[in-house]
N, C-alpha and C positions, 0 to 999 in steps of 0.2 A: 504493500500500500504506500509506503514511504517513497518507493521508486516511482510510483504513478504520480504522486503529488509533485515530486521533483521534475518529472517530465512535463507535467502540466504547467508548472511555474516557468520552466525553461521555454516552453512554447509561447506562453504569454509574453515573456520578455522579448523573444525574437519577433513575435508578431507586432509589438509596439515599435520595434526598430524598423521592420518592413513597412509598417503603415506610415511612419514618419518619412521614410524614403519615397514612398508612393506619392505622398502629398507634396513633397519637395519637387518631385519630377513634374507633377501636374502644374504647379505654380511656375516652374521654369519653362514648361511648354507654353503656358499663356504668355510669358515674357517673350518667348520666341515668336509668337504670333504678333506681338506688338512690334518686335524688330522687323518682321516681314512687312508690317504696315509702314514702318519707317522707310523700307526700301521702295514701297509704292510711292511714298512722298518724293523720294529722289527722282523717280521716273516722271512724276508730275512736274517737278521743277525743271527737268531736262526738256520736257515738252514745251513748257512755258517759255524757256529761254530761246528755243529754236523755232518758235511759232512766228506768225506774221509780224512784221515790224510795227504795224499800226497799233498792235495790242501790246507792244513791248513795255511801256511804262506800267500798265496794269499788271503785266506778267512779272515784272521785277518786284512790285509791291507784294503780289501774291507769293512769289518765291521766298521773299524775306519772312513772310508769315509761316510758310510751310517749314522753313529752316528752323525758326524759333520753336515750332511745335515738335519737330523732330528732336531737337536738342533737349527739350523738356522731357520727352518720352524716354530718351536714352538715359537721362539723369535719374528718372523715376525707376527704371529697370535696375540701374546700378545700386541705388539706395535700397531697393527691395531685395536684391541679392545679398547686400551687406547685412541687412536685417535678418534674413534667413540664416546666414552663416552664424551670426551671434545667437540666434534663437536655438540653433542646433546644439550649441555648447551649453545651453541652460539645463541644469539638473533639478532645479526647484520650480515650484509654481510661482507665477508672477501675477501681480495685480494688472488686470487688463481693462482698458477704457476704450470706448468708441467715440470718436469726434466726427460730427457731421457738419460740414461747411455748406451753407446754403448761399444763394444769390444775396439774400438778406438774412443775416443771423447765423449763429453757431450753436449747436447743442452737443452736450457731452453726457455720456452714459457709462456707468460702471458695469462691467461684464463679469465681475467676480475674480477669483483667483483660479488661474488655469495653468496646466502644464503646457509644455511645448506642443504636445500632440493636440491638446484642446485648442490652442491658438491656430495650429495648422488646419484643424477641422473647420474653424470659423472662416479662415481665409479661403479654404477650398470651396466653401459654399458662397463666398462673396469675393470672387477673384479680382475685383477692381479696388478692393481695400488696400491701402498702403500702410505698411507697418513700420514702427520705429520704437526705440527705447528712449526714455527720458533720463535725466540726470540721476534719478532715484532708482533706476532699473525697472520701472514700470513699463508695460507694453501699451502703446497707443496705436489703435487701428483707425485710419482716417479715410473718409469718403467725401466726395463732392456731389452735391445734388443741385440740379438746375431748377430750383423752385424756391419759394419763400419758406422760411421756417414757420412752424405753427404759431410761435410768438409774434412774428412779423405779420402774419395773416390776421391776427387778432387786433393789432394796434399800430400798424405802420401808416404814415402819412407822407405824401409828397408835397413839398411847398418850396418857398424861397426864403433863404436866410437873410441876415442883415446886409450882407455883401452882394446880394443879388444872385447867389448861386442856387441852382436847382438842387434841392437837398431832400434826402430821405430821413424822416424823423421817427423816433420811437415814441409814439403818442402824439397828441396835438402839437403843432409847431410852436405854440407859445411856451411850452415846457422846455424847448430848446435842447432836447435829447437827440443829438445828431447821430445817425447810424452811418450815413454815407453822403459825401458831397460829390456831385457829378461835374457840372460845368457852370460857368457864369453866363447868365442870360442877358441878351440885348433887350432890356425891359422896354425901351421906347419902341423898337420894332415890333415886339410882341403885343404891346398895348394897342398899336395902330392896326394890327393885322387880325387879332382875335376878338371875338365878341367880349363885351365887358364882363358878362357874367362868368365866362370861362376864366378870365384873368382874376376876377374876385375869388372864384372857387380855388384857384391855385394859391392865392395869398392866404386864404383861410385854411387851406390844407385839403388835398384830395385823398380820400381814404383809399388805401391799396389793400385789397383782400386776396389777390392771387397773382400768379406770374403773368397772366395775360394783361391784367390792368397795369401791372408794373411796366411791362414792355410797351404798352400802348401810350401811357403817359410820358415815358422816357422818349419814345419816338416822336410824339407830337411836339414836345418842347425842345427837342434837339435841333429843330429847324431854326430856333432863335438863340442858339449857342453863340456867344461872342468869340470871334477869332482870337486864338492865343497870341498870334503875332501882333494883333491890334493892341492887346493888353501890354505887350512888351514895349511897343512904340509909345504908348501913353505914359509908361513908367520911365522911359528913357528918351525924352524928346531931343 
């Protein structure tokens, strides 16, 4: 009977090791897919550069964007690989946290104490999560969501601050809890072009309840964004 228990214990130990290796391979495979996507970006850039000359200025701008995105993806893969290497060396359970970054707002959630296998299981179910260790040795799993956080959906407002900037506020604008500043508005042009009630609504604060409203308001007033070069000229006559 003791021999049976020993073999059972040995099998469990080996199975944990195999399972960790399987999860590592799965995550690395996903990273490989991302690298392949990066190669596709390179092909797009080549096509843009060798395309018709009348589209070349736009092509160069797009190429720069693709290059930045490719560099970001390569950095993300390298960071993920370094995190997994450090996680593989871990022998004890770690405090694990989930950080979700929204277009507006951030939420953090404690996931409890997990072993390396437990962390890998979470990442295997959520392959877009990015892992890192903080200075205390805790594990942070991070994700980005193209939406407003639940808190923002409850109390976000779009309005104008004292400097004439289109601003996202946490609560009514008069409370001055700034979440994000976008750009300075050409107030004169806006007031002469838009209906008075629309301008008044912006001054009082436009309630933002979802990502569609957020994008709609941002798009509408971006037509009246003051040119940055104009601001520089005004500061440096």
